C-alpha positions as CSV (number, residue, x, y, z in Angstrom):
1,M,113.5,22.5,146.6
2,T,113.5,26.1,145.8
3,L,112.8,26.8,142.5
4,R,115.3,28.9,140.1
5,L,114.0,31.5,137.8
6,H,115.4,32.1,134.2
7,R,114.9,34.6,132.1
8,D,117.2,33.9,128.7
9,V,116.4,32.4,125.4
10,A,120.8,31.6,125.3
11,G,122.5,30.3,127.9
12,P,124.3,26.9,130.0
13,C,122.2,23.8,130.0
14,L,120.0,24.2,133.2
15,A,119.3,20.9,134.2
16,P,122.3,18.5,133.1
17,E,120.6,15.3,134.5
18,G,117.7,16.0,131.9
19,S,114.5,17.0,132.4
20,V,110.7,17.0,132.2
21,V,109.2,20.1,130.8
22,A,105.7,21.7,130.6
23,I,105.3,24.5,127.8
24,G,103.0,27.4,128.2
25,A,101.7,30.5,129.0
26,F,100.2,29.8,132.7
27,D,98.5,32.8,133.2
28,G,96.1,31.8,136.2
29,L,97.5,28.4,137.3
30,H,94.2,27.3,136.7
31,L,92.8,23.3,136.6
32,G,94.1,22.9,133.5
33,H,97.8,24.0,134.4
34,Q,97.5,22.2,137.8
35,A,97.1,19.2,135.7
36,I,99.7,19.6,133.4
37,L,102.6,20.5,136.3
38,A,101.0,17.4,138.2
39,E,102.1,15.3,135.4
40,V,105.4,17.2,135.2
41,R,106.0,16.8,138.8
42,Q,105.4,12.6,138.8
43,R,106.9,12.1,135.8
44,A,110.3,14.2,137.0
45,A,110.5,12.4,140.2
46,A,109.4,8.8,138.8
47,R,112.7,9.0,136.3
48,G,114.8,11.2,138.3
49,L,115.0,14.3,136.3
50,A,114.4,17.7,137.0
51,P,110.5,19.3,136.5
52,A,110.6,22.3,134.5
53,V,108.6,24.9,133.0
54,I,109.1,27.1,130.0
55,T,106.6,29.8,130.5
56,F,106.3,33.8,128.5
57,D,106.2,37.3,130.0
58,P,104.0,39.1,128.7
59,L,101.4,37.1,127.8
60,P,101.8,36.3,123.8
61,R,98.2,37.4,122.9
62,A,98.7,40.1,124.8
63,F,102.1,41.1,122.7
64,F,100.0,40.8,119.6
65,S,96.7,42.4,120.5
66,K,96.0,46.0,119.8
67,E,93.6,46.1,123.2
68,P,95.0,45.6,126.5
69,V,94.9,42.0,127.5
70,P,93.9,41.3,131.3
71,R,96.0,38.9,133.7
72,L,95.2,36.7,136.2
73,S,98.5,36.6,137.8
74,G,102.0,38.9,138.0
75,M,105.0,37.2,137.1
76,R,105.7,36.7,141.0
77,E,102.7,34.9,141.9
78,K,103.0,32.8,138.9
79,A,106.6,31.9,139.9
80,E,105.4,31.2,144.0
81,G,102.2,28.8,142.5
82,M,105.3,26.9,140.1
83,A,107.4,26.4,143.5
84,A,104.0,25.0,145.2
85,A,103.5,22.8,142.6
86,G,107.2,21.4,142.3
87,V,108.5,23.0,139.5
88,R,112.5,23.6,139.8
89,E,113.3,25.3,136.8
90,L,111.5,28.3,135.3
91,L,112.5,29.6,132.3
92,S,110.2,33.0,131.9
93,L,110.9,33.9,128.2
94,R,110.7,37.7,127.2
95,F,108.0,37.8,124.4
96,D,109.1,40.1,122.3
97,E,109.8,40.4,118.3
98,A,112.9,38.9,118.2
99,L,111.2,35.6,120.2
100,T,108.2,35.6,117.7
101,R,111.1,35.2,114.6
102,M,112.0,32.3,116.3
103,A,111.5,29.0,113.9
104,A,109.4,26.5,115.5
105,E,112.2,24.1,114.7
106,D,115.0,26.8,116.4
107,F,112.8,26.7,119.5
108,V,112.7,22.8,119.9
109,R,116.7,22.5,119.7
110,D,117.5,25.8,121.2
111,V,115.1,26.2,124.3
112,I,113.8,22.6,124.7
113,V,116.7,20.7,124.2
114,G,119.8,23.3,124.0
115,R,118.5,24.9,127.8
116,F,116.8,21.5,129.3
117,A,118.4,18.4,127.7
118,A,114.4,17.8,127.8
119,R,113.8,13.7,127.7
120,E,109.8,14.8,128.1
121,V,107.6,17.5,127.0
122,W,104.1,18.5,128.4
123,V,101.7,20.7,126.4
124,G,98.2,21.4,126.2
125,E,96.2,19.7,123.3
126,D,95.7,23.4,121.5
127,F,99.5,24.5,121.9
128,R,101.2,26.2,118.7
129,F,104.5,27.9,119.0
130,G,107.6,29.5,117.0
131,H,107.4,32.0,113.8
132,R,103.7,32.7,112.9
133,R,102.4,29.3,115.3
134,G,104.6,27.3,112.6
135,G,104.8,24.5,115.9
136,D,102.4,22.5,116.7
137,F,102.4,19.4,118.7
138,A,102.7,17.1,115.3
139,L,106.4,19.0,115.4
140,L,107.3,18.3,118.7
141,Q,106.6,14.3,118.4
142,A,108.5,14.1,115.2
143,M,111.7,16.2,116.6
144,G,111.4,14.3,119.5
145,A,112.1,11.4,118.1
146,E,115.0,12.5,116.3
147,L,116.1,14.6,119.1
148,G,115.3,12.2,122.0
149,F,112.7,13.5,124.1
150,T,108.9,12.1,124.0
151,A,105.9,14.9,123.6
152,H,103.1,14.6,125.4
153,A,99.5,16.2,125.0
154,V,97.4,16.8,128.3
155,A,93.5,16.6,128.2
156,A,91.5,19.7,128.2
157,V,90.2,19.6,132.1
158,L,86.0,20.1,131.9
159,V,84.0,21.7,135.0
160,D,80.2,20.8,134.2
161,G,81.4,19.6,130.7
162,E,83.0,23.0,129.7
163,R,86.8,23.3,129.1
164,V,88.6,25.1,131.9
165,S,90.7,28.4,130.2
166,S,92.2,31.0,131.2
167,S,90.0,33.1,129.2
168,K,86.8,31.4,130.6
169,V,88.3,32.5,133.9
170,R,88.9,36.3,132.9
171,T,85.3,36.1,131.6
172,L,84.1,34.8,134.7
173,L,85.7,37.5,137.2
174,A,84.3,40.0,134.4
175,E,81.2,39.1,135.4
176,S,81.6,39.1,139.2
177,R,81.1,35.4,139.1
178,F,84.0,35.0,141.9
179,A,82.8,31.4,143.4
180,D,82.4,30.3,139.5
181,A,85.7,31.8,139.1
182,T,87.4,29.8,142.0
183,T,86.0,26.4,140.9
184,L,88.0,26.8,137.8
185,L,91.1,28.5,139.6
186,G,90.7,25.9,142.6
187,R,91.3,28.7,144.5
188,P,89.9,32.7,145.0
189,F,90.8,34.9,142.7
190,V,93.7,37.3,144.7
191,I,95.4,40.4,143.7
192,D,98.7,41.0,145.8
193,G,101.2,43.4,145.6
194,H,103.4,45.8,148.4
195,V,102.0,48.7,149.8
196,E,102.9,51.9,148.5
197,H,102.5,55.3,149.9
198,G,99.5,57.3,148.5
199,K,98.4,61.3,148.6
200,Q,96.9,59.9,152.4
201,L,93.6,61.5,151.1
202,G,91.8,58.0,152.7
203,R,93.1,58.8,155.6
204,E,91.6,62.5,155.3
205,L,88.0,61.4,155.0
206,G,87.8,58.3,157.3
207,Y,88.9,55.5,155.3
208,P,92.9,54.9,155.2
209,T,93.6,52.6,152.3
210,A,96.6,50.5,151.7
211,N,97.3,51.1,148.1
212,V,98.9,48.9,145.4
213,H,99.7,50.0,142.4
214,L,99.1,47.8,139.3
215,R,101.3,49.3,136.5
216,D,101.2,47.9,133.4
217,R,99.3,44.8,134.4
218,V,95.5,45.1,133.2
219,S,93.2,43.6,135.3
220,P,90.2,41.7,134.6
221,I,87.9,43.4,137.3
222,Q,87.3,47.2,137.9
223,G,84.5,48.2,140.6
224,I,84.2,48.3,144.3
225,F,84.4,45.4,146.1
226,A,83.8,43.4,149.3
227,V,87.4,42.1,150.3
228,R,89.4,39.7,152.6
229,I,93.0,40.6,152.8
230,G,96.0,38.7,153.7
231,I,98.9,40.7,155.3
232,G,102.3,39.2,154.4
233,D,102.3,34.9,154.3
234,G,99.3,35.0,156.5
235,P,95.4,33.9,154.9
236,C,93.1,36.1,153.4
237,S,90.9,36.8,155.9
238,W,90.7,40.5,157.3
239,P,87.2,41.6,156.4
240,G,87.3,45.3,154.2
241,V,86.2,46.8,151.5
242,A,88.3,47.8,147.8
243,S,88.6,49.7,145.0
244,L,90.2,49.1,141.8
245,G,90.2,51.2,139.0
246,F,91.4,55.1,138.1
247,R,89.7,57.1,140.7
248,P,87.2,59.1,139.0
249,T,86.4,61.8,141.6
250,V,89.6,62.3,143.0
251,N,92.7,62.8,141.0
252,E,92.2,60.5,138.4
253,V,95.3,58.1,138.1
254,R,96.9,57.1,134.9
255,E,97.2,53.1,135.8
256,P,95.1,50.8,137.6
257,L,95.3,51.4,141.9
258,L,93.6,48.6,144.1
259,E,92.8,50.7,147.1
260,A,92.1,48.5,150.1
261,H,90.6,49.5,153.4
262,L,90.6,47.0,156.7
263,F,87.7,47.2,158.7
264,D,88.7,47.7,162.7
265,F,92.5,47.9,161.6
266,S,94.9,50.9,163.2
267,G,98.3,48.5,161.9
268,D,101.0,50.3,159.7
269,L,101.3,48.5,156.3
270,Y,103.6,50.4,154.2
271,G,105.7,48.5,152.7
272,Q,103.8,45.3,153.4
273,R,103.0,42.8,150.7
274,I,99.2,42.1,151.1
275,G,96.7,39.7,149.2
276,V,93.2,40.9,148.3
277,E,90.6,38.5,147.4
278,F,87.2,39.6,145.7
279,V,84.3,38.4,147.3
280,R,81.4,40.8,145.9
281,K,81.2,43.1,143.4
282,L,79.5,46.2,144.6
283,R,79.2,48.7,142.3
284,D,81.0,50.1,139.4
285,E,83.3,52.9,139.5
286,E,81.9,56.5,139.5
287,K,82.2,60.2,139.7
288,F,80.7,62.1,142.3
289,D,80.1,65.9,142.6
290,G,82.2,66.3,145.6
291,L,84.2,64.8,148.8
292,D,80.7,64.5,150.4
293,A,78.8,62.6,147.8
294,L,81.6,60.5,147.7
295,V,82.2,60.2,151.5
296,A,78.3,59.1,151.7
297,Q,78.7,56.6,149.5
298,M,81.9,55.2,151.0
299,R,80.1,54.8,154.0
300,Q,77.3,52.8,152.2
301,D,80.1,50.7,150.6
302,E,80.9,49.7,154.0
303,R,77.3,48.6,155.2
304,D,77.3,46.7,152.1
305,A,80.5,44.9,152.1
306,R,80.2,44.1,155.7
307,Q,76.9,42.4,154.9
308,A,78.3,40.7,152.3
309,L,81.1,39.2,154.3
310,G,78.9,38.1,157.1
311,M,79.5,40.7,159.3
312,N,76.8,43.5,161.4
313,P,76.2,45.8,158.9
314,I,74.8,48.2,161.5
315,L,78.3,48.8,162.8
316,A,79.3,50.6,159.8
317,D,77.4,53.9,161.4
318,A,78.9,53.8,164.9
């Protein structure tokens, strides 16, 4: 069944037949999130109710932080993951000043019950919500007894004795520990987006790139990487090298830019959606003295990336 995405706090009931609702930020949809969504899907199917999720955009911690907070997934990636997990109704609330002033009790009455006619509510063990984080699991239990729903806390998922969390995944990615991040996510870390026109400098230098603008999304990683690229809905299987950052040598940009060069590729990717899977970090971004030094390093990056991807690095010298 197709997922329906909603954005407003107020409005008609989205699940008149009743629902089983999960609430959380769900950044990255890691193994812990997947455990909650599995419970929601199974309980909704067993009771003939709608499987639903309430989430927030931007991330609550990003709203309150004075420093940029990296994100593991954009809204589109999150919605697609929810749909794959069997969610039918997704309410992505704008996390703004008005929402922070909403009392926890009002959130329960107006959103959980009013918008979803919740019969069961599923959250993580440490879930807090409402004005000044005044709502917790105990409040959900108490109000559920009054309003006709039960509250359930899903225990943290542990990997090698350590709790799986979005913060932990961000740390692993920042440390370029992609295999470990894959374990916690249950899949490789991928950034996707539509290819946009650039200034064609890469093509002039012999390295045409597919450019994806991240805009206000803060990436947990920066640098030069060996990658695998997926085109459209295809798997991330095409080998390549990518930079993610601010292009310090040529035309430094104000927002992060993902530039992927696909090895031995000659097609037109403009306007298409690509996914970039990060396999290994090759180096940090550097500012070079000129284009000759930059091109020499790009050739070395290609050799290193081909080797990291199990290809013949000699091809880079052809």
